[in-house]
C-alpha positions as CSV (number, residue, x, y, z in Angstrom):
1,X,-21.2,-31.2,25.9
2,X,-20.9,-33.6,28.6
3,X,-19.9,-37.2,29.7
4,X,-22.1,-40.4,30.7
5,X,-23.5,-39.8,34.1
6,X,-23.4,-42.9,36.8
7,X,-26.3,-43.3,39.3
8,X,-25.9,-44.5,42.9
9,X,-29.0,-45.1,44.6
10,X,-30.0,-47.0,47.5
11,X,-33.4,-48.6,45.7
12,X,-36.0,-48.0,43.1
13,X,-38.7,-48.9,46.0
14,X,-38.3,-45.7,48.6
15,X,-40.6,-46.4,51.7
16,X,-41.6,-43.7,53.7
17,X,-43.8,-44.9,56.9
18,X,-46.1,-42.1,56.0
19,X,-46.6,-39.0,54.0
20,X,-45.1,-37.1,56.5
21,X,-42.2,-39.4,58.2
22,X,-37.8,-39.6,56.8
23,X,-37.7,-42.6,53.9
24,X,-36.3,-45.4,55.9
25,X,-34.1,-46.2,52.8
26,X,-34.1,-43.4,50.5
27,X,-30.4,-42.5,49.3
28,X,-28.9,-40.7,46.4
29,X,-25.2,-40.2,45.5
30,X,-23.4,-37.7,43.0
31,X,-20.8,-40.4,42.2
32,X,-17.2,-38.5,42.0
33,X,-16.8,-39.9,38.5
34,X,-19.6,-37.8,37.6
35,X,-19.3,-34.8,35.4
36,X,-21.6,-32.4,36.7
37,X,-23.4,-31.5,40.0
38,X,-27.1,-32.5,39.8
39,X,-30.4,-32.3,41.5
40,X,-33.5,-34.0,40.9
41,X,-37.1,-33.6,41.2
42,X,-39.5,-36.6,41.8
43,X,-42.8,-36.3,39.4
44,X,-46.0,-39.0,40.6
45,X,-46.4,-40.6,37.0
46,X,-51.0,-40.6,37.6
47,X,-50.8,-37.0,38.3
48,X,-47.8,-35.0,36.7
49,X,-47.7,-33.9,40.4
50,X,-43.7,-33.0,41.8
51,X,-43.7,-34.8,45.2
52,X,-40.5,-33.5,45.9
53,X,-37.6,-30.9,44.9
54,X,-34.1,-31.9,45.7
55,X,-31.0,-29.6,46.5
56,X,-27.9,-29.1,43.9
57,X,-25.8,-32.6,45.1
58,X,-21.8,-31.2,44.3
59,X,-19.7,-34.0,42.8
60,X,-19.2,-36.5,45.6
61,X,-21.8,-35.6,47.8
62,X,-25.2,-37.5,48.5
63,X,-28.7,-36.8,49.8
64,X,-29.9,-39.1,52.7
65,X,-33.0,-38.9,55.3
66,X,-35.4,-37.5,52.6
67,X,-38.6,-36.2,53.2
68,X,-41.5,-36.0,50.4
69,X,-42.3,-32.2,50.4
70,X,-46.2,-33.6,49.8
71,X,-48.0,-35.5,52.6
72,X,-49.1,-38.6,50.3
73,X,-52.0,-41.2,51.7
74,X,-50.9,-44.7,52.6
75,X,-50.3,-46.6,49.3
76,X,-47.7,-47.4,46.3
77,X,-47.4,-44.5,43.3
78,X,-45.5,-45.2,40.5
79,X,-43.3,-42.3,40.1
80,X,-40.2,-40.7,37.2
81,X,-37.2,-39.3,39.0
82,X,-35.9,-36.6,36.7
83,X,-32.0,-35.8,37.2
84,X,-31.3,-32.1,36.2
85,X,-27.4,-31.9,35.2
86,X,-26.1,-28.5,35.4
87,X,-23.7,-26.2,35.0
88,X,-21.9,-24.2,37.0
89,X,-24.8,-21.5,36.5
90,X,-27.4,-24.3,37.8
91,X,-28.6,-24.3,34.2
92,X,-29.5,-27.6,33.5
93,X,-27.4,-29.3,30.1
94,X,-29.6,-32.0,30.3
95,X,-31.8,-34.5,31.9
96,X,-32.2,-38.0,32.6
97,X,-35.8,-40.1,33.8
98,X,-35.5,-43.3,35.9
99,X,-38.6,-44.9,37.1
100,X,-39.4,-44.8,40.8
101,X,-41.5,-46.0,43.1
102,X,-42.9,-44.8,46.7
103,X,-44.6,-46.8,49.3
104,X,-46.7,-45.1,51.8
105,X,-46.8,-47.5,54.7
106,X,-49.7,-45.5,56.9
């Protein structure tokens, strides 16, 4: 069993200058009050394509300067961010889904 999971992120609308640039505002933290390491995937709602897979975030760590794995054209994309709470063997114990908008400016 596991406890609750507190999400700390900069915004639910991540902005990228273009499809290959580093986000201006993406930030995700695995708060020290959580109980598990995590990683997350970002999945486009319209195509179910995974456009980003994060590295594992140990407790107390954060991730910024995020670049998408997929070069997207300019536009606004409705996405789902799927957090995977993992055990010491990096096996998924549970998942948490959040809505996320990706905006690509150029």
